C-alpha positions in Angstrom: 147.0 47.9 100.0 144.8 44.8 100.0 141.1 45.0 100.6 139.8 43.4 103.8 138.2 40.0 103.1 136.2 39.7 106.3 134.5 43.1 106.4 130.7 43.0 107.0 128.2 45.6 105.8 127.4 46.7 109.3 131.1 47.2 110.1 131.6 49.3 107.0 128.6 51.5 107.9 130.1 52.1 111.4 133.5 52.9 109.9 132.1 55.4 107.5 130.9 57.5 110.4 134.5 58.9 110.4 133.6 60.4 107.0 130.4 61.9 108.3 128.0 59.3 107.1 124.9 58.5 109.0 122.3 55.7 108.5 119.3 57.3 107.0 117.2 54.1 106.4 117.4 50.4 106.1 115.3 48.4 103.7 115.7 44.6 104.1 119.4 43.8 104.0 120.5 47.2 102.5 121.7 50.1 104.5 121.4 53.7 103.1 124.0 56.1 104.4 124.1 59.9 103.8 126.7 62.6 104.4 126.7 66.4 103.8 130.5 66.6 103.9 131.9 67.7 100.5 128.4 68.0 99.2 125.5 65.6 99.8 126.3 62.0 99.0 124.4 58.8 99.4 125.7 55.2 99.4 123.9 51.9 99.8 125.7 49.1 101.5 124.3 45.5 101.7 124.3 44.2 105.3 126.0 41.0 104.2 128.6 39.0 106.2 131.1 39.3 104.6 130.8 41.8 101.8 131.9 40.4 98.4 135.2 41.9 97.2 133.7 43.3 94.0 130.9 45.0 96.0 133.4 46.5 98.5 135.6 47.7 95.7 132.7 49.4 93.9 131.6 51.1 97.1 135.2 52.3 97.9 135.5 53.7 94.3 132.3 55.7 94.8 133.6 57.1 98.1 137.0 57.9 96.6 135.5 59.8 93.8 133.1 61.8 96.0 135.7 62.7 98.8 138.7 63.0 96.4 140.9 60.8 98.6 143.1 57.8 97.7 142.2 54.2 98.3 144.9 53.9 100.9 143.5 56.9 102.9 140.1 55.4 102.7 141.3 52.0 103.9 142.9 53.7 106.9 139.5 54.9 108.0 138.3 51.3 107.9 141.1 50.0 110.1 
């Protein structure tokens, strides 16, 4: 499945609420999200419009590893 090319950092932060992430702080243009699901996990997302593909891919890889789900399952949360 192809990564979305027009996803913003704020949209990604809102979509990650489905995985139990909540915004814990924002410093400048970076949003810090935290979840307690599957153990505590933090992820930092730049609030850029749109997110660069490499940045999005790295964030998704981190999420896949923590939650032990596939890229396709994760992209379904985003849509």
